[in-house]
N, C-alpha and C positions, 0 to 999 in steps of 0.2 A: 597735277600729280602729287605735289607735296601736301596739299590740303586733303586730298583723298586718302593718302597714306596716313596722315595724322588721324583722320576720322576712323580709318580701319583699325589702327592700333588702339584708339580709345574704346571702340566697340568691343574689341577682343578682351581688353582688360576688364571692362564692365561685365562682360559675360562670365569671366572667371571669378570676379568679386561676388556676383550673384550665386554662382555655383558653390563658393566657399560658405556663404551664409546658409545655404540649404543643406550642406553636408558638414556642418561644423563638428560633429562628433566622429567623423570618419578619419582614419589614419591612412591617407592616400599617398601614393608615390608622387614625386615631382613630375614624372611622365604623365600621370593622370591629369594634373592641373595644366600641363603644357598642351595636352591634346584638346582640352576644353578651349584654351585660348588660341589654338592653331599656331603655336610657336614651337620652334625646335627646343627640345629639352636642354640642348647646350646653352641656349641663350635666354630661355624664359625667365629664370630667376633674376637675371640682371635687368631685363626689361621691366619686370614687375617691381623690383626695388627702385629703379629710376623713376618710374611713372607714379607709383603709389607712395613712395617715401619711406618705406619700411620693407624688410624682407618678408617673404611668404611665411616663414616660421613666426616672425614677430607679429605679423598681421593676424594670423590664426590665434596665436596666444592671447593677443589683446582682445579680440572678439569674444573668446571664451571667458575671459575675465569680466568683460562688460556684460555678458549674459549672466554670469554668476552674480554680478552686482544687481541686475534686474531681479533675479530670483531671491536674493536676500531681502529685497524690499517687498516683493509681491507674494512670497510664499512663506510657509512655516517650516520648510525643510531645514534640517540641521546644517550647520556650517560644514561639517565634514562630508555630508552627502553632496552638497553643492561643490565642495572642493574636488571630490572624486569625479563629478560630472565635468568639471573644468580640466581634468587631466592631471591633478595633483594627488599624490598618494599619501601625503601627510598634511595635517592641519598647519604645521609650521611652514612648510614650503608654500602652501596656498596663501598664508598670511603675509609672508615676505613679498610674494609677487603682487598680491592685492594692494598692499600698502604702497609699493612702488608706483602702481598705476593710479590709485585713488587718494593716496595721501593719508589713509587711516586704516585701521584694522577692519576685517569683515564685521565683527560684532559692533564696532562703533558706527560703521556705515549703516548697518541695519537699524540702529537706534536713532541716528541723526537724519531727519528728513531733508536737511539741506545739503548733505554730502553729495558730491558729484565727481565723476571720473575725469581723467585728463583726456582732452580731445586728441584724436589721431591726426597726423599731418595730412592725410588724404580726405578727411571729412567723412570717412566710412566708419559707421558705428553699428554695433549689434542692435537689430530691431527684430521683434518677433515676427513681423510680416515680411522681413527681408528687404524692405524699401531703402532707398538712398535719398538723402537730403544734402544739398550743398556739396556735392561731390567735387573735389578739387584735385585732379590728377596733375602731376608736376611736369607735364610736357613743356618744353621750352627752357626756362631757366637762363642762367648766364651763358653767353656764347662761349664755345670752345673751338680750338683750332683742330680741324679734321681735314685730312687730305685723302683723296681716292688714289690708290696705287694698284697697278697690275703686277702681280707677283708670279714669276715663273716657278714651276715646280722645283722644289729643293730636295735633294737626296741627303738624308741625315742618318747618322748613327745615334742611337738613343738607349737610355736605360729607363725602364718603367718603375716608378715609385708608387707603392700602394700604402697609404697612411696619411697623416696630417700634412698639410702643405708646409708647415714650419719645420718639417724634417726632411725636405727634399735635398738638402745639402749633401747627404750621403750618396744619393744617386749621381749628383754632379761629380763628387770626388771619384767614384768608381769609373765613370765615363771618361773624365779628363785624365785620370791616371793611365787608363788603357790607351787612349789616343796619344797622350803626351809621350809615353815611352817609345812610341813608334814615329815620333816627330810629325804628327798629323795636326797639331794645333798651331797654325800660322797666322800672320796678320790679317788674312782674308777670311778667317774662320768666323762663322756666325753662331751665336749661342741663343737657343730658342727653347721656350717652355710651352708645353701644351697642358692646359688645365681642363680636365674633363668634367669635374664634379663641383657642386656647391657645398662648401663646408657647413652651411646653415641648414642643409637638407640631408646630405649624405653623411652617414656615420663616419667618424674620423678614420676608422680602420679600413674603410672601403673607398676612400678618396683616391682617384687615379691621376697621375701626373707623369708626363714624359719629359725627361731632360734630354735635349737634342743638340747635336753639333753637326754642321754641314761637312760632308765628306765627298771625295771624288767618286766617279762612277765605278772604279775598280775596288773600292773598299768592300771587304767581305765580313758579314756578321760572324760573331764568335761568342759562344757562351751566353752571358746575360746581355751582351751588347747586340742589339738588334739594328735592323736597317729598315727605313720606310721613306716614302716620298710624301712631302707635305707641300702646302701652298698650291698655287695654280689658280688664276682668276683675279678678280678685283677684290680689294679689301678697303674698308674704311680704317684709317690709321690716325691715332692720336698719341701724343707723348705724355707719359706719366713721370712726374718728377717726385722723388722721395721714396720712402720705405716700401718694400714689397707688400707689407701688411696693409697698406692703404690702397692697393690696386683695385679693390672692390668698389671703392668710391668713384674711381675714374671709369670703370666699366659701367656702373649704374648711370653715370652722366652721359656716356657715349651711347649706350644702347637704350636707355630709358628716356632720354631727353633729346639728344641730337637726332638719333635714328628716326623717330616718328615724324619729325619735321623734314627729313631729308628726301623723301620720295623713294627710298630704297628699301629692299627687303633683305633679310639675312639668309645665307645658305645654311643647310642643316649639317654643319660641321663645326668643330671647336675653333675658338679664336686662338691666335698665336701671340706669344710674348717674346719680343726680341730684346735681349739684355745688352745694353750698349756700353756698360762698364762693369767692372768686377766687384762683387760685394765684399770680397776678402781684403780689398785695398781701397775701398770707397766708403765714406761715412754714409749711413742710411739716408740722410736727408739729401745727399748728392747723387743718389742712384738715378739712372735714366733708363726707362723701359718704353719701348714702342709697342702699343697694343694694336693688333691687326684683327679686325672683325670681318669675316667672310661675307661678301655681298653676292646676291643673285645678279645676273647680267641686267643692265639697265634696259628698260623697254621704251 
């Protein structure tokens, strides 16, 4: 089962990599790529980053720049025309991005026959025929501690935040102020976050996040404080140590490296973050977060 799951995940990622090469000029939604790979949109971007070694946005951006490099060498098109084709509206922006990838300016690259781009970590490069050579997906990697837990459904009060993840503190303040004044924050209270969107794909002003606190069955929603039931079923659980800003790295390792070797599949619902200590009284490097990734029942 584990080997077959690994092969399945590899085939799905390869399918989406080919799709990207064939649709490099298209501005498609995350859902479109997730459908090609047959992964849930909730998890696709993290699986992709973990297996390929770069985010979907970074991958597409690099391939467009590699295509631009090819066109600089093989065509007489102007640099600004090639820049526009690569998705850059100004010569300056294109030059900065090109120099970061290739180590020189576009004009120097065009003149210098020996100039070459920086290889991607996955071994996937732009080729006019869409072929792949020496593809190296990052499945496996260093072992990580993962446990399987059955989580009973949890009733939570929540405040929905729409906007950048680094601004979710205001949602927590409103939620905890409301519950705190009614004496509903006790030693058994659990603090949970639900991240619905990928900040590398979703516009900052459209990112959705629920700040959640467990409540009793008799708690009643009021105003902006909603109530929902979360959890239920099996979850793959790993512990993240350190700043919340680095959570993406742990997600990528869990879903892009551990999961394909696990023999398990994910349910189409968001992962949960259980915060085990308080950021207002804890140094960022000492924060502890348990990541819960929802699993389909074992077969």
